[in-house]
C-alpha positions as CSV (number, residue, x, y, z in Angstrom):
1,M,120.3,-90.6,176.1
2,T,120.1,-88.8,172.8
3,G,122.1,-85.7,171.9
4,N,119.1,-83.5,171.9
5,A,118.1,-84.6,175.5
6,V,121.7,-83.9,176.7
7,L,121.6,-80.4,175.1
8,E,118.2,-79.7,176.6
9,N,119.5,-80.7,180.1
10,V,122.6,-78.5,179.6
11,R,120.4,-75.6,178.5
12,R,118.2,-76.0,181.6
13,Y,121.2,-76.3,184.0
14,R,122.7,-73.1,182.5
15,T,119.5,-71.3,182.7
16,I,119.1,-72.1,186.3
17,A,122.7,-71.1,187.0
18,S,122.0,-67.8,185.3
19,L,119.0,-67.1,187.4
20,Y,121.0,-67.8,190.6
21,R,123.6,-65.3,189.4
22,Q,121.0,-62.7,188.6
23,T,119.4,-63.2,192.0
24,A,122.8,-62.9,193.7
25,A,123.2,-59.4,192.1
26,F,120.1,-58.2,193.9
27,R,120.4,-60.0,197.2
28,P,123.9,-59.2,198.6
29,A,123.1,-61.0,201.9
30,Q,122.7,-64.3,200.2
31,R,125.2,-63.7,197.4
32,S,127.7,-66.4,198.4
33,T,125.1,-69.1,198.8
34,L,123.4,-68.2,195.5
35,L,126.7,-68.1,193.6
36,A,127.6,-71.5,195.1
37,Q,124.3,-72.8,193.7
38,A,125.1,-71.3,190.3
39,Y,128.5,-72.9,190.3
40,E,126.9,-76.3,191.1
41,Y,124.5,-76.0,188.2
42,E,127.3,-75.0,185.8
43,R,129.2,-78.1,187.1
44,L,126.2,-80.3,186.4
45,A,126.0,-78.9,182.8
46,M,129.7,-79.6,182.2
47,T,129.5,-83.1,183.7
48,E,126.5,-83.9,181.4
49,L,128.4,-82.7,178.3
50,E,131.6,-84.5,179.3
51,A,129.8,-87.8,179.9
52,H,127.9,-87.5,176.6
53,F,131.1,-86.8,174.6
54,T,133.1,-89.4,176.4
55,V,130.6,-92.1,175.5
56,H,130.3,-90.7,172.0
57,N,134.0,-90.5,171.4
58,T,134.7,-93.9,172.9
59,A,132.1,-95.5,170.6
60,S,133.6,-93.7,167.6
61,W,137.1,-94.8,168.6
62,N,135.9,-98.4,169.0
63,M,134.3,-98.5,165.6
64,A,137.4,-97.0,164.0
65,T,139.8,-99.5,165.5
66,A,137.5,-102.4,164.7
67,A,137.5,-101.5,161.0
């Protein structure tokens, strides 16, 4: 997956998380469930970034050690 696709996915996940947090502010009865959903989307965003940079850094490290 390209860097731009990863960043687009992260942007989408964080936008969705933000919408859940905003909704939680106006729906106190569902607040805990909505914040749990927001947390899950933030976790997805971080997982996506970590996976991308782990692969990228590993490839860079392999190229540097091979030279």
